[in-house]
C-alpha positions as CSV (number, residue, x, y, z in Angstrom):
1,M,-20.1,-24.8,38.4
2,E,-20.4,-28.4,37.2
3,V,-18.4,-29.2,34.0
4,S,-20.4,-31.2,31.4
5,N,-19.1,-33.6,28.7
6,T,-19.8,-30.8,26.2
7,D,-17.6,-28.4,28.2
8,I,-14.7,-31.0,28.3
9,I,-15.0,-31.4,24.5
10,L,-15.1,-27.6,23.9
11,D,-12.1,-27.1,26.2
12,S,-10.0,-29.4,24.1
13,I,-10.4,-27.1,21.1
14,A,-7.6,-24.5,20.6
15,D,-10.1,-21.9,19.1
16,G,-12.4,-19.9,21.3
17,V,-16.0,-21.1,21.2
18,F,-19.2,-19.9,22.7
19,T,-22.9,-20.5,22.1
20,V,-25.9,-18.3,22.5
21,D,-29.7,-19.0,22.9
22,L,-32.4,-17.1,21.0
23,D,-32.2,-14.2,23.5
24,W,-28.5,-13.8,22.7
25,K,-27.4,-15.0,26.1
26,I,-24.3,-17.1,26.3
27,T,-25.0,-20.7,27.1
28,S,-21.4,-22.2,26.9
29,F,-17.9,-20.7,26.9
30,N,-14.8,-22.7,26.4
31,A,-11.3,-22.4,28.0
32,A,-9.7,-20.8,24.9
33,A,-12.5,-18.2,24.9
34,E,-11.6,-17.4,28.5
35,K,-7.9,-17.0,27.6
36,I,-8.5,-14.9,24.5
37,I,-11.2,-12.6,25.9
38,G,-9.8,-12.5,29.5
39,I,-13.1,-13.4,31.2
40,S,-14.0,-16.5,33.1
41,R,-16.7,-19.0,32.0
42,K,-18.6,-18.3,35.2
43,E,-18.7,-14.6,34.4
44,A,-19.7,-15.1,30.8
45,I,-22.5,-17.6,30.9
46,G,-25.9,-16.0,31.2
47,R,-24.8,-12.6,29.9
48,I,-25.7,-11.0,26.5
49,C,-22.9,-11.9,24.1
50,A,-22.3,-8.3,23.1
51,E,-21.4,-7.5,26.7
52,V,-18.7,-10.2,26.7
53,F,-17.5,-10.4,23.1
54,K,-17.0,-6.7,22.5
55,A,-16.4,-6.4,18.8
56,T,-16.3,-3.5,16.4
57,I,-19.3,-5.0,14.5
58,C,-21.5,-5.9,17.4
59,E,-23.9,-2.9,17.2
60,N,-25.0,-2.9,13.6
61,Q,-23.1,-5.6,11.7
62,C,-23.3,-8.6,14.1
63,V,-22.2,-11.7,12.2
64,M,-24.1,-14.0,14.6
65,R,-27.3,-12.1,13.9
66,R,-26.6,-12.3,10.2
67,T,-26.3,-16.1,10.5
68,M,-29.4,-16.4,12.7
69,E,-31.5,-14.4,10.2
70,T,-30.2,-15.9,7.0
71,G,-29.2,-19.4,8.0
72,E,-25.9,-18.8,6.2
73,P,-22.7,-19.5,8.1
74,V,-19.9,-16.9,8.3
75,I,-16.4,-18.4,7.8
76,N,-13.1,-16.8,8.9
77,E,-14.1,-13.1,8.9
78,E,-11.4,-11.0,10.4
79,I,-12.5,-8.4,13.0
80,K,-11.2,-6.6,16.1
81,I,-12.5,-7.3,19.6
82,L,-11.8,-5.7,22.9
83,R,-10.4,-7.9,25.7
84,A,-11.6,-7.5,29.3
85,D,-8.4,-5.6,30.1
86,G,-9.2,-3.1,27.4
87,N,-6.6,-4.2,24.9
88,P,-7.7,-4.8,21.2
89,V,-7.2,-8.2,19.6
90,T,-7.6,-9.2,16.0
91,V,-9.5,-12.5,15.6
92,S,-10.9,-14.6,12.8
93,I,-14.5,-15.6,13.5
94,S,-16.9,-18.2,12.1
95,T,-20.6,-18.6,13.0
96,A,-23.3,-21.3,12.5
97,I,-26.8,-21.9,13.7
98,L,-27.7,-24.5,16.4
99,K,-30.7,-26.8,15.9
100,N,-32.4,-29.4,18.2
101,E,-33.2,-32.9,17.1
102,R,-36.5,-31.7,15.5
103,G,-34.6,-29.2,13.4
104,D,-35.8,-26.1,15.3
105,I,-33.3,-23.3,15.6
106,I,-32.3,-22.9,19.3
107,G,-29.4,-20.6,19.1
108,G,-26.0,-20.0,17.4
109,V,-22.3,-21.0,17.8
110,E,-19.4,-18.7,17.2
111,T,-15.7,-19.8,17.0
112,F,-12.8,-17.4,16.9
113,R,-9.1,-17.6,16.5
114,D,-6.5,-15.2,18.0
115,L,-4.6,-13.6,15.1
116,S,-2.3,-11.5,17.2
117,V,0.8,-13.4,16.1
118,V,-0.3,-13.4,12.5
119,T,-0.9,-9.6,12.7
120,E,2.6,-9.0,14.1
121,L,4.1,-11.2,11.4
122,R,2.3,-9.2,8.8
123,K,3.5,-6.0,10.2
124,E,7.1,-7.4,10.4
125,L,7.0,-8.6,6.8
126,A,5.4,-5.3,5.6
127,S,8.1,-3.3,7.4
128,R,10.8,-5.1,5.6
129,H,9.5,-3.8,2.3
130,T,8.3,-0.4,3.4
131,F,10.2,2.8,4.1
132,S,8.2,6.0,4.8
133,D,5.2,4.9,2.7
134,I,7.4,3.7,-0.2
135,I,7.0,0.0,-0.9
136,S,9.9,-2.0,-2.4
137,K,12.3,-4.8,-2.0
138,N,14.4,-3.9,-5.0
139,H,18.1,-3.4,-4.4
140,K,18.2,-0.1,-6.2
141,M,15.4,1.3,-4.1
142,W,17.0,0.0,-0.9
143,R,20.2,1.8,-1.8
144,L,18.1,5.0,-1.9
145,F,16.4,4.1,1.4
146,D,19.9,3.7,3.0
147,I,20.9,7.3,2.1
148,L,17.5,9.0,2.7
149,P,18.2,9.8,6.4
150,E,21.5,11.5,5.6
151,I,19.9,13.4,2.8
152,A,17.0,14.5,5.0
153,E,19.4,15.7,7.8
154,S,21.2,18.0,5.4
155,E,19.9,21.3,4.1
156,S,21.2,20.7,0.6
157,T,19.0,21.1,-2.5
158,V,17.9,17.8,-4.0
159,L,17.1,16.8,-7.6
160,I,14.9,13.7,-7.9
161,E,14.9,12.2,-11.3
162,G,12.5,9.6,-12.6
163,E,9.7,9.0,-15.2
164,S,6.2,10.0,-14.5
165,G,4.5,7.7,-12.0
166,T,7.6,6.4,-10.4
167,G,6.9,8.0,-7.0
168,K,9.1,11.1,-7.0
169,E,6.7,13.0,-4.7
170,L,6.8,10.1,-2.2
171,F,10.5,10.5,-1.9
172,A,10.2,14.3,-1.5
173,R,7.7,13.6,1.3
174,A,10.0,11.1,2.9
175,I,12.9,13.6,2.9
176,H,10.7,16.2,4.5
177,N,9.3,13.9,7.1
178,L,12.7,12.6,8.1
179,S,14.2,16.1,8.3
180,P,14.4,18.6,11.2
181,R,11.8,20.6,9.2
182,A,9.1,17.8,9.6
183,N,7.0,19.9,11.9
184,H,6.7,22.7,9.4
185,P,4.8,22.7,6.0
186,L,5.7,20.7,2.9
187,V,4.4,22.7,-0.1
188,T,4.3,21.1,-3.5
189,V,4.2,23.0,-6.8
190,N,3.7,21.4,-10.2
191,C,5.8,23.8,-12.3
192,G,4.7,22.2,-15.6
193,A,1.0,22.9,-15.0
194,L,1.1,26.7,-15.0
195,P,2.2,29.4,-17.6
196,D,5.0,31.8,-16.5
197,N,2.9,34.6,-15.2
198,L,0.7,32.3,-13.1
199,L,3.6,30.3,-11.9
200,E,5.5,33.4,-10.7
201,A,2.4,34.6,-8.8
202,E,1.9,31.1,-7.3
203,L,5.5,30.9,-6.2
204,F,6.2,34.4,-4.9
205,G,2.7,35.8,-4.3
206,Y,1.6,39.3,-5.1
207,K,0.4,42.6,-3.6
208,A,-3.0,44.2,-4.1
209,G,-3.0,46.2,-7.3
210,A,0.0,44.3,-8.8
211,F,-2.3,43.5,-11.8
212,T,-5.9,44.0,-12.8
213,D,-7.5,41.2,-10.7
214,A,-5.2,41.5,-7.7
215,R,-7.7,43.0,-5.2
216,R,-5.9,41.8,-2.1
217,D,-2.5,40.5,-1.1
218,K,-1.8,36.8,-1.7
219,K,1.0,34.8,-0.1
220,G,3.1,32.7,-2.5
221,R,4.2,29.1,-1.9
222,F,7.7,30.2,-0.7
223,T,6.0,32.2,2.0
224,L,3.6,29.4,2.9
225,A,6.4,26.9,3.2
226,R,8.4,29.1,5.6
227,G,10.4,27.0,8.0
228,G,9.5,23.9,6.0
229,T,10.2,22.5,2.5
230,I,9.1,23.5,-1.0
231,F,8.9,20.8,-3.6
232,L,9.2,22.0,-7.2
233,D,8.0,19.2,-9.4
234,E,8.6,19.1,-13.1
235,I,11.2,21.8,-12.8
236,G,12.5,20.9,-16.4
237,D,9.3,22.5,-17.8
238,I,9.9,26.1,-16.6
239,S,10.9,28.8,-19.1
240,P,14.3,30.4,-19.3
241,A,12.9,33.6,-17.8
242,M,11.5,31.7,-14.8
243,Q,14.8,29.9,-14.5
244,V,16.6,33.2,-13.9
245,K,14.1,34.2,-11.1
246,L,14.4,30.8,-9.5
247,L,18.2,30.9,-9.6
248,R,18.1,34.2,-7.7
249,V,15.9,32.6,-5.0
250,I,18.3,29.7,-4.6
251,Q,21.5,31.9,-4.6
252,E,20.3,34.9,-2.6
253,R,17.6,33.1,-0.5
254,E,15.2,36.0,-1.1
255,F,12.4,36.9,-3.5
256,E,10.0,39.7,-4.3
257,P,6.2,39.2,-4.5
258,L,4.7,40.8,-7.6
259,G,4.1,44.5,-7.0
260,A,6.2,44.6,-3.9
261,T,9.0,47.1,-3.2
262,E,10.8,45.0,-0.6
263,T,12.3,41.5,-0.7
264,E,11.3,38.6,1.5
265,K,13.6,35.9,2.9
266,A,13.1,32.4,1.5
267,Q,13.4,30.4,4.7
268,V,12.8,27.0,3.1
269,R,14.5,23.9,1.9
270,I,14.2,23.3,-1.8
271,L,13.5,19.9,-3.3
272,T,13.1,19.5,-7.1
273,A,12.0,16.8,-9.5
274,T,11.9,16.2,-13.2
275,N,11.0,13.5,-15.7
276,Q,13.2,15.0,-18.3
277,D,16.9,14.7,-19.2
278,L,18.3,17.8,-17.7
279,D,21.9,16.9,-18.8
280,G,20.7,16.9,-22.4
281,M,18.7,20.2,-21.9
282,V,21.8,21.9,-20.4
283,N,23.8,20.7,-23.5
284,N,21.3,22.0,-25.9
285,G,20.9,25.3,-24.0
286,S,17.2,24.9,-23.0
287,F,18.1,24.7,-19.3
288,R,20.6,27.0,-17.5
289,K,23.8,25.4,-16.5
290,D,24.2,27.5,-13.3
291,L,20.6,26.6,-12.2
292,Y,21.2,23.0,-12.9
293,Y,24.3,22.9,-10.7
294,R,22.4,24.7,-7.9
295,I,19.6,22.2,-7.8
296,N,21.8,19.2,-8.5
297,V,23.7,19.2,-5.2
298,V,22.2,15.9,-4.2
299,R,20.8,13.7,-7.1
300,M,18.5,10.8,-6.7
301,K,17.5,8.6,-9.6
302,I,14.2,6.7,-9.1
303,P,14.1,3.4,-11.2
304,R,11.3,2.6,-13.5
305,L,8.8,-0.1,-12.5
306,E,10.2,-2.3,-15.2
307,E,13.6,-2.2,-13.4
308,R,11.9,-3.4,-10.1
309,R,9.4,-6.0,-11.3
310,E,9.8,-7.9,-8.0
311,D,7.9,-5.1,-6.4
312,I,4.8,-5.6,-8.6
313,P,3.2,-8.3,-6.3
314,L,3.9,-6.0,-3.2
315,L,2.3,-3.0,-5.0
316,V,-0.7,-5.1,-6.2
317,N,-1.4,-6.2,-2.6
318,H,-1.0,-2.7,-1.3
319,F,-3.4,-1.3,-3.9
320,I,-5.9,-4.1,-3.2
321,S,-5.8,-3.4,0.5
322,R,-6.3,0.3,-0.1
323,F,-9.2,0.0,-2.6
324,N,-10.9,-2.6,-0.3
325,K,-11.0,0.1,2.4
326,L,-12.0,2.9,0.0
327,K,-14.7,0.9,-1.9
328,N,-15.8,-1.3,1.0
329,K,-15.1,-4.5,-0.9
330,K,-13.5,-7.9,0.0
331,I,-11.2,-8.6,-2.9
332,H,-8.6,-11.2,-1.8
333,G,-6.0,-10.8,-4.5
334,V,-5.3,-11.6,-8.1
335,S,-5.1,-14.9,-9.9
336,T,-1.7,-16.2,-11.0
337,E,-2.8,-15.7,-14.6
338,V,-3.5,-12.0,-13.8
339,M,-0.2,-11.7,-11.9
340,A,1.7,-13.2,-14.8
341,L,0.1,-10.6,-17.2
342,L,0.9,-7.8,-14.7
343,M,4.5,-9.0,-14.4
344,G,5.0,-9.1,-18.2
345,H,3.5,-5.7,-19.0
346,E,5.6,-2.7,-20.1
347,Y,4.6,0.1,-17.7
348,R,5.0,3.4,-19.5
349,G,3.0,5.0,-16.7
350,N,5.0,3.1,-14.1
351,I,3.3,2.7,-10.6
352,R,0.5,5.1,-11.4
353,E,-0.4,2.9,-14.4
354,L,-0.4,-0.3,-12.2
355,E,-2.6,1.5,-9.7
356,N,-5.1,2.5,-12.4
357,I,-5.2,-1.2,-13.7
358,I,-6.1,-2.4,-10.2
359,E,-8.7,0.3,-9.7
360,H,-10.3,-0.6,-13.1
361,A,-10.4,-4.3,-11.9
362,F,-12.2,-3.2,-8.7
363,V,-15.0,-1.7,-10.8
364,L,-15.7,-5.1,-12.5
365,C,-14.8,-7.5,-9.7
366,R,-17.4,-7.8,-6.9
367,E,-15.5,-10.2,-4.6
368,G,-13.0,-13.0,-4.5
369,M,-10.0,-12.9,-6.8
370,I,-9.4,-10.5,-9.7
371,Q,-9.5,-12.5,-12.9
372,T,-8.3,-11.7,-16.5
373,E,-11.9,-10.6,-17.4
374,H,-11.7,-7.8,-14.8
375,L,-8.6,-6.2,-16.4
376,P,-8.7,-3.3,-18.9
377,E,-9.5,-4.5,-22.5
378,H,-5.9,-4.3,-23.8
379,F,-4.8,-6.7,-20.9
380,R,-7.4,-9.4,-21.5
381,P,-6.2,-12.4,-23.6
382,A,-8.1,-12.4,-26.8
383,R,-11.0,-15.0,-27.0
384,G,-11.5,-17.5,-29.8
385,R,-8.0,-17.6,-31.2
386,G,-7.2,-21.2,-30.5
387,P,-4.4,-22.6,-28.4
388,G,-1.9,-19.9,-29.3
389,N,-3.3,-17.4,-26.9
390,T,-3.4,-19.9,-24.1
391,Q,0.2,-20.8,-24.7
392,S,1.2,-17.2,-24.6
393,L,-0.6,-16.7,-21.2
394,E,1.1,-19.9,-19.9
395,A,4.4,-18.6,-21.1
396,L,3.9,-15.4,-19.1
397,E,2.9,-17.3,-16.0
398,A,5.9,-19.6,-16.4
399,A,8.2,-16.7,-16.8
400,Y,6.7,-15.0,-13.7
401,I,7.1,-18.1,-11.5
402,T,10.6,-18.8,-12.8
403,E,11.7,-15.3,-12.0
404,A,10.3,-15.6,-8.5
405,L,12.1,-19.0,-8.0
406,R,15.3,-17.4,-9.2
407,R,14.9,-14.5,-6.8
408,N,14.5,-17.0,-3.9
409,H,17.4,-19.1,-5.1
410,W,15.0,-21.9,-6.3
411,N,13.7,-22.4,-2.8
412,R,10.1,-23.5,-3.4
413,R,8.8,-22.8,0.1
414,E,10.0,-19.2,0.1
415,T,8.8,-18.7,-3.5
416,A,5.3,-20.0,-2.6
417,G,5.2,-17.6,0.3
418,E,6.2,-14.7,-1.9
419,L,3.5,-15.6,-4.5
420,G,0.8,-16.3,-1.9
421,L,0.4,-19.9,-3.0
422,H,0.4,-23.2,-1.1
423,K,3.6,-25.1,-1.7
424,T,1.8,-28.0,-3.3
425,T,-0.1,-25.6,-5.6
426,L,3.3,-24.1,-6.7
427,W,4.6,-27.6,-7.4
428,R,1.6,-28.4,-9.6
429,K,2.1,-25.3,-11.6
430,I,5.8,-26.0,-12.0
431,K,4.9,-29.4,-13.4
432,K,2.1,-28.1,-15.6
433,L,4.2,-25.3,-17.0
434,S,7.2,-27.6,-17.5
435,I,9.5,-25.3,-15.5
436,V,13.0,-26.8,-15.4
437,L,14.5,-26.7,-11.9
438,P,18.2,-26.8,-11.2
439,P,19.6,-29.9,-9.3
440,V,20.1,-27.7,-6.2
441,D,16.8,-26.1,-5.2
442,G,18.0,-23.5,-2.7
443,R,17.1,-25.5,0.4
444,T,20.6,-26.8,0.8
445,R,22.2,-23.3,0.7
446,R,19.9,-22.1,3.5
447,S,18.1,-24.1,6.1
448,R,17.5,-27.5,4.4
449,D,13.7,-27.2,4.9
């Protein structure tokens, strides 16, 4: 096949490029496209593009078709394609229409960049801050991560302490999933949500005729969790009478369903959690000391979100990624002003409150970046109060950036990477916000970049 000047030019481009005519047949196909897709130019030219460029969107969301119909180019849309050898590849694609000298549309051009290396780097970075679905780079959290495998391997009862919304159930799930019981059920019971009589029936089950509405036998949660793990959340809310019954299950490893005449074996591992001060409750007599010592064989304290503020950007990105999938949106992130507000907030609801804030923003933000006007009312800076409010917002942003710089030992490149900013953008903000940098900026203590 004769190589034209156009082919020579296209072959000098690192990105894959191909063009199509109005019948969607490929008219040119460069060397990078051959390498990325795994098919030769000779095989590609003359074929329908969907037969060669096998993408997840080809059938009903073709970006080239969208461009040809609307005249609007597509820029850097991330999709997956299937190589000729059957392996999937993540690429970033851009499209534009082709016109002749008279301005008539004669086809389209598509460029695409292999993001395999970028995808692997993303996975590597994410894995550094993720442990069994728990996201953190806080030193207190990582100390818990370090001991989780040993806790999981044991059969000991575990008490997980932490405020509401800190992720106690995630830790319980991680312990179960890392344990030898992982192939059996994990059953969760919120002990604070049910009165005594219903909680007893829920935990231990009942026999037909045990009470007026008991028309048939019902298995309790201890039976359903057999061989696996039962997680008793908010155990500090159970009554003294229920504490006695639960103590017997833990001590004797057996229980009686309501209305039964025989006992059943409790073949489960027991994990518990509370947002209350059980030590104080033991001291004032509202929680049994013997039960406390039974559930407190291994104790884990989950830090509040305020104690792990460096995790807020990670969690924000995680929630944005999840809500993008759930709500079919393309929100790219939050502005630095929004991040400053999020970093400075007192989270009484911890991670759950942060998640609710991002979900609220998704309702108001259609695309692009989440701005302050998309936040809940109490988050938005008041309008029309003069410069004082602006100074307050800038002070928050300055504190947020300063803390990030301090975490990265004043290394601007690493700080910019953590904040998702270009290095020059970070430098402009440092100047604008009058952030004072130390004489040594962190580059000399590491790689002198």
